[in-house]
C-alpha positions in Angstrom: -37.7 64.9 28.5 -37.8 64.5 24.7 -34.6 62.4 25.0 -36.2 60.1 27.6 -39.4 59.6 25.6 -37.3 58.8 22.4 -35.3 56.4 24.4 -38.2 54.7 26.1 -40.0 54.4 22.7 -37.0 52.8 21.1 -36.6 50.3 23.9 -40.2 49.4 23.6 -40.0 48.9 19.9 -37.1 46.6 20.3 -38.9 44.7 23.0 -41.9 44.0 20.7 -39.9 43.1 17.7 -37.8 40.7 19.6 -40.7 38.7 20.9 -41.9 35.6 19.2 -45.3 34.3 19.3 -46.6 30.8 19.1 -45.5 28.6 16.3 -47.8 28.7 13.3 -49.6 25.8 11.7 -47.5 23.0 9.8 -47.1 23.8 6.0 -48.4 21.3 3.4 -45.9 18.6 2.3 -44.5 19.1 -1.0 -44.6 16.8 -4.1 -42.0 14.0 -4.0 -40.8 13.5 -7.5 -39.8 10.2 -9.0 -36.4 8.9 -8.6 -34.0 9.5 -11.5 -32.2 6.8 -13.5 -28.7 5.7 -12.5 -26.0 7.9 -14.4 -22.9 6.4 -16.3 -19.9 5.4 -14.5 -17.7 8.3 -13.8 -14.1 8.8 -14.8 -11.1 8.5 -12.8 -9.9 12.0 -11.5 -7.9 10.6 -8.6 -4.7 10.0 -10.6 -3.8 7.1 -12.9 -0.7 5.1 -13.7 -0.4 3.3 -17.1 2.6 1.4 -18.7 3.3 1.8 -22.5 5.6 -0.2 -24.6 6.8 0.8 -28.0 9.7 1.1 -30.5 11.5 4.1 -31.6 12.3 4.1 -35.4 12.4 6.3 -38.5 8.8 5.6 -39.4 7.6 7.2 -36.2 10.2 10.0 -36.2 11.8 8.4 -33.2 8.9 9.3 -31.1 6.1 7.3 -29.2 2.7 8.9 -29.1 0.0 8.0 -26.4 -3.3 9.5 -26.3 -5.2 9.4 -23.0 -8.3 7.1 -23.3 -11.7 8.4 -22.0 -11.2 6.5 -18.7 -8.4 8.9 -17.8 -9.3 12.6 -17.4 -6.3 15.0 -17.3 -6.9 18.6 -16.5 -4.5 21.3 -17.7 -3.4 21.9 -14.1 -2.6 18.2 -13.6 1.1 17.0 -13.5 2.1 14.2 -15.9 5.3 12.3 -15.0 7.0 9.7 -17.3 9.3 7.1 -16.1 11.6 4.8 -18.1 12.3 1.2 -17.2 16.0 1.5 -16.9 16.9 -2.0 -16.1 15.8 -5.0 -14.0 17.7 -6.6 -11.0 16.7 -9.3 -8.5 15.8 -9.2 -4.8 17.3 -11.6 -2.3 14.8 -14.2 -3.4 15.7 -14.0 -7.0 12.5 -12.2 -7.9 12.8 -9.5 -10.6 12.7 -5.9 -9.5 12.3 -3.1 -12.0 14.4 0.0 -11.8 12.5 3.1 -13.1 14.0 6.4 -13.7 12.1 9.8 -14.1 12.6 11.3 -17.4 14.3 13.0 -19.2 17.2 10.7 -19.1 20.5 11.1 -21.0 22.9 8.3 -22.2 26.5 8.9 -23.3 27.1 6.7 -26.2 30.0 6.3 -28.6 28.0 8.2 -31.2 27.4 11.0 -28.8 24.6 12.1 -26.4 21.3 10.5 -26.5 18.3 11.9 -24.5 15.0 10.2 -23.8 12.6 13.0 -23.3 8.8 13.7 -23.3 6.1 16.5 -23.4 2.5 16.3 -22.7 -0.9 18.0 -23.0 -4.0 17.1 -21.2 -4.8 15.0 -24.3 -1.7 13.0 -24.8 2.0 12.2 -24.1 4.9 12.3 -26.6 8.0 10.3 -25.8 10.8 11.1 -28.1 14.6 10.8 -28.6 17.0 13.7 -29.1 20.6 13.4 -29.8 23.6 15.1 -31.4 24.1 12.4 -33.9 22.1 10.3 -36.5 19.4 8.3 -34.6 19.5 5.6 -37.3 22.9 4.4 -36.0 21.4 3.4 -32.6 21.4 -0.2 -31.4 17.9 -2.1 -31.0 18.7 -2.1 -27.2 18.1 1.6 -27.2 15.1 1.8 -29.3 13.1 -1.5 -29.5 10.3 -2.4 -27.0 11.0 0.5 -24.5 8.9 0.6 -21.5 7.5 3.8 -20.0 5.2 4.4 -16.9 3.0 7.4 -17.1 1.8 8.9 -13.9 -1.0 11.5 -13.8 -1.1 13.5 -10.6 -4.1 15.9 -10.0 -2.9 19.1 -9.0 -4.6 19.1 -5.7 -2.6 16.0 -4.9 0.7 17.3 -5.5 0.9 19.6 -2.5 3.3 18.8 0.2 6.6 16.8 0.1 6.2 14.0 -2.7 9.3 12.5 -4.0 8.4 12.5 -7.7 11.8 11.0 -8.7 10.7 7.6 -6.9 7.9 5.9 -8.8 7.0 3.7 -5.8 6.5 7.0 -3.8 4.2 8.3 -6.3 2.2 5.1 -6.7 1.7 4.9 -2.9 0.6 8.6 -2.7 -2.1 7.9 -5.5 -3.0 4.5 -3.9 -2.1 2.3 -6.9 -0.5 -1.0 -6.7 1.4 -2.8 -9.5 -1.5 -5.1 -10.2 -3.9 -2.2 -11.0 -1.6 -0.7 -13.7 -2.9 -1.0 -17.3 -0.3 -2.3 -19.8 -0.4 -0.9 -23.4 1.7 -1.6 -26.5 2.0 1.0 -29.0 2.4 -0.2 -32.5 
């Protein structure tokens, strides 16, 4: 009998707890604050591509240094790729077509091996020459007015199968067209 009374008491308690009464009165409206001022324009975190042009010489220790401007935010987890303008060709209409190669790139010269290489931080990119011979013996075609394309890929956008050896594939992935690329000359 005690078990039956305990069971009925628990059932009655659950019944009363589960019931809802009528809805209470509406609460007071809160204070609506003033609208804030518009903030500054944000920075691009969706990926960026920039072209730089510079000359390798003894004065700059055969390196070209590019510091990311404040309009380009690079995180430690982002990937920075550098492509070298290797040569130009023409399409069937006679229009110039750039041929880009993902760095590092090695050339076999009469003097020995020459490598165009780079390293980066989330602040800058350094493009430099490495060789097994005296770099002062290089011809101007190997050092003067060299053009490089720097692509910043946010870490979250590098998932999947992206052909990073193809600059056109990378630009399409980032949604960037040739007209949107900033051109910078390094002195």
